[in-house]
C-alpha positions as CSV (number, residue, x, y, z in Angstrom):
1,M,101.4,-98.8,36.8
2,T,103.5,-101.6,38.3
3,D,103.1,-105.3,37.3
4,K,101.4,-106.0,40.6
5,E,99.0,-103.0,40.2
6,R,98.1,-104.2,36.6
7,F,97.6,-107.7,37.8
8,L,95.2,-106.7,40.6
9,Q,93.4,-104.4,38.2
10,N,92.8,-107.4,35.9
11,L,91.2,-109.2,38.8
12,R,89.0,-106.2,39.6
13,S,87.8,-106.3,36.0
14,L,87.0,-110.0,36.4
15,A,85.1,-109.3,39.6
16,D,83.0,-106.7,37.8
17,A,82.2,-109.1,35.0
18,V,81.2,-111.9,37.3
19,V,78.7,-109.7,39.3
20,A,77.4,-108.1,36.1
21,M,76.6,-111.7,34.9
22,F,75.0,-113.1,38.0
23,G,73.3,-110.0,39.6
24,R,72.5,-108.7,43.0
25,N,72.9,-112.0,44.8
26,C,76.5,-112.3,43.8
27,E,79.7,-110.8,45.3
28,A,83.2,-111.1,43.9
29,C,86.3,-110.2,45.9
30,V,90.0,-109.6,45.2
31,H,92.5,-110.2,48.0
32,D,96.1,-109.1,48.1
33,L,97.7,-111.9,50.2
34,T,100.9,-109.9,50.8
35,S,99.0,-108.1,53.5
36,L,96.6,-110.4,55.4
37,R,95.5,-107.8,58.0
38,S,93.9,-105.8,55.2
39,S,94.0,-108.2,52.3
40,L,90.6,-107.3,50.7
41,V,91.5,-104.7,48.1
42,Y,88.4,-104.8,46.0
43,I,84.8,-106.0,46.3
44,Q,82.0,-105.9,43.8
45,G,78.5,-106.7,45.1
46,D,77.2,-106.6,48.7
47,V,76.5,-110.1,50.0
48,T,78.8,-110.2,53.1
49,H,78.7,-106.4,53.7
50,R,82.5,-106.1,53.9
51,R,84.5,-103.2,52.6
52,P,88.1,-102.8,51.2
53,G,90.6,-103.1,54.0
54,A,88.9,-106.1,55.6
55,P,91.3,-108.9,56.7
56,A,91.7,-112.3,55.0
57,T,89.1,-114.9,56.0
58,D,90.0,-117.9,58.2
59,L,89.7,-120.2,55.1
60,L,92.2,-118.1,53.1
61,V,94.7,-118.1,56.0
62,K,94.4,-121.9,56.3
63,M,94.8,-122.4,52.5
64,I,98.0,-120.3,52.2
65,N,99.6,-121.8,55.3
66,S,98.9,-125.4,54.5
67,T,101.8,-127.6,53.5
68,G,102.1,-128.1,49.7
69,E,99.8,-126.5,47.1
70,T,96.3,-126.6,48.4
71,G,93.7,-126.9,45.6
72,D,91.1,-124.2,45.1
73,V,87.8,-124.7,46.8
74,H,84.7,-124.5,44.7
75,S,80.9,-124.3,45.4
76,Y,81.2,-124.9,49.2
77,R,78.4,-123.9,51.5
78,T,78.9,-121.2,54.1
79,T,76.8,-118.8,56.2
80,S,76.8,-115.0,56.4
81,S,76.9,-113.1,59.7
82,E,73.1,-112.6,59.3
83,G,72.6,-116.4,58.9
84,R,71.9,-116.3,55.1
85,S,73.0,-119.3,53.1
86,L,75.9,-118.7,50.7
87,K,77.5,-120.8,47.9
88,S,81.2,-119.8,47.7
89,T,84.3,-120.3,45.6
90,T,87.9,-119.4,46.6
91,T,90.7,-119.5,44.1
92,L,94.4,-118.8,44.9
93,I,96.5,-116.9,42.4
94,R,100.2,-117.9,42.5
95,D,103.4,-116.3,41.2
96,G,106.1,-118.0,39.2
97,D,107.6,-119.5,42.4
98,G,104.2,-121.1,43.4
99,R,103.6,-118.6,46.3
100,A,100.0,-117.5,46.8
101,V,100.0,-113.7,46.2
102,A,96.3,-113.1,45.6
103,A,92.9,-114.7,45.8
104,F,89.7,-114.4,43.8
105,C,86.5,-115.3,45.7
106,I,82.9,-115.5,44.8
107,N,80.0,-115.5,47.2
108,F,76.4,-116.2,46.0
109,D,73.4,-115.7,48.3
110,T,71.2,-118.8,47.8
111,T,68.6,-117.9,50.5
112,E,65.8,-116.9,48.1
113,F,66.4,-119.9,45.9
114,Y,66.1,-122.2,48.9
115,N,62.6,-120.9,49.6
116,V,61.6,-121.3,46.0
117,G,62.9,-124.9,46.0
118,Q,60.9,-125.7,49.1
119,A,57.7,-124.3,47.5
120,L,58.3,-126.5,44.4
121,L,59.3,-129.7,46.3
122,P,55.7,-131.1,46.7
123,F,55.4,-131.0,42.9
124,I,58.7,-132.6,42.0
125,G,59.7,-134.7,45.0
126,T,58.8,-138.3,45.2
127,P,60.2,-139.9,48.5
128,E,60.8,-143.6,48.5
129,I,58.4,-145.7,50.6
130,G,60.1,-146.6,53.8
131,A,63.0,-144.2,53.3
132,P,64.1,-141.9,56.1
133,P,62.8,-138.3,55.9
134,S,66.4,-137.1,55.3
135,P,69.6,-138.8,54.4
136,E,71.9,-139.9,57.3
137,T,75.0,-137.8,57.7
138,F,78.2,-139.7,58.7
139,A,79.7,-136.8,60.5
140,H,83.4,-136.4,61.4
141,S,82.7,-133.8,64.2
142,A,80.0,-132.8,66.5
143,G,79.6,-129.6,64.5
144,E,78.7,-131.6,61.4
145,T,76.0,-133.5,63.3
146,V,74.6,-130.2,64.7
147,D,74.6,-128.8,61.1
148,A,72.8,-131.8,59.7
149,L,70.1,-131.8,62.5
150,F,69.6,-128.1,62.0
151,H,69.1,-128.3,58.2
152,N,66.8,-131.3,58.5
153,A,64.6,-129.3,60.9
154,V,64.6,-126.4,58.6
155,L,63.5,-128.7,55.8
156,E,60.5,-129.8,57.9
157,I,59.4,-126.2,58.3
158,G,60.0,-125.5,54.6
159,K,61.4,-122.0,54.9
160,H,64.9,-120.6,55.1
161,Q,65.8,-119.8,58.7
162,T,66.6,-116.1,58.1
163,T,63.1,-115.6,56.5
164,M,61.2,-117.3,59.3
165,N,58.8,-115.2,61.5
166,V,59.0,-115.4,65.3
167,D,56.5,-118.3,65.6
168,E,58.4,-120.3,63.0
169,R,61.7,-119.7,64.8
170,K,60.2,-121.0,68.0
171,R,59.0,-124.1,66.2
172,L,62.4,-124.6,64.8
173,I,64.1,-124.4,68.2
174,A,61.5,-126.7,69.7
175,A,62.1,-129.3,66.9
176,L,65.9,-129.0,67.4
177,D,65.5,-129.6,71.1
178,A,63.2,-132.6,70.5
179,D,65.9,-134.1,68.2
180,G,68.5,-133.7,70.9
181,L,70.6,-131.2,69.1
182,F,71.3,-129.1,72.2
183,Q,73.1,-132.0,73.9
184,F,76.1,-131.1,71.9
185,K,78.6,-128.6,73.4
186,G,78.6,-125.3,71.6
187,A,75.3,-126.1,69.8
188,V,73.5,-122.9,71.0
189,E,76.3,-120.7,69.5
190,Q,76.3,-122.6,66.2
191,V,72.5,-122.4,65.9
192,A,72.5,-118.7,66.7
193,K,75.0,-118.1,63.9
194,M,73.1,-120.1,61.4
195,M,69.9,-118.3,62.3
196,G,71.5,-114.9,62.3
197,I,70.3,-114.2,65.9
198,T,72.0,-113.9,69.3
199,R,72.6,-116.9,71.5
200,F,70.5,-115.2,74.2
201,T,67.5,-115.3,71.8
202,V,68.1,-119.0,71.2
203,Y,68.2,-119.6,75.0
204,N,64.9,-117.6,75.3
205,Y,63.2,-119.7,72.6
206,L,64.6,-122.9,74.1
207,K,63.3,-121.9,77.6
208,K,59.8,-121.2,76.2
209,A,59.8,-124.5,74.2
210,R,60.7,-126.5,77.2
211,S,58.2,-124.7,79.4
212,T,55.4,-125.4,76.8
213,D,56.4,-129.1,76.6
214,T,56.4,-129.4,80.4
215,T,52.9,-127.8,80.6
216,Q,51.6,-130.2,77.9
217,Q,53.0,-133.2,79.7
218,K,51.2,-132.2,82.9
219,E,47.9,-131.7,81.1
220,E,48.2,-135.2,79.5
221,H,48.7,-136.8,82.9
222,Q,45.7,-135.0,84.5
């Protein structure tokens, strides 16, 4: 066994230990960064549904191509292709010359914990009198504003978006439209990704929401 093979084998053992510790909601990955097109050489757990041979993620590519030594990224929020909420960590492994040669990544599915937290919130939450229903987000991009509006609307419904039934999803889209979220370019695609549905489904829900709103307005003026 070469030094590289032994090194990657040690990371595989670490991945096994992490998933054994944290269970079925956890996934640990080992990337060989000398071959970005098929960098994923080992994965334990099944959160993102990838298999060995998958390419490096966009975050990994940015990290290893940034100028200087980029720090590791811990406990950041991301979303799976099905729209499930993940808490992730990405750590670069460097050689003696400081070059990133491997990466160790952890993805933890927090979707179920979100729903439990929302169920407990009425018993432990004490909102301040006069305080806004959700904290203001000082966004640096339109995407951040869309993300904030989306998660605030999800909080109002009290259920993670990927576990909502059809009626709850329609209510969510209607609430997002009322908040002005769809004024932002690319918002439909971003919402579709976060909900784990197609953009055509979002357009369909949006059409129905606006049709219902128009009907209600006509009835109020009669």
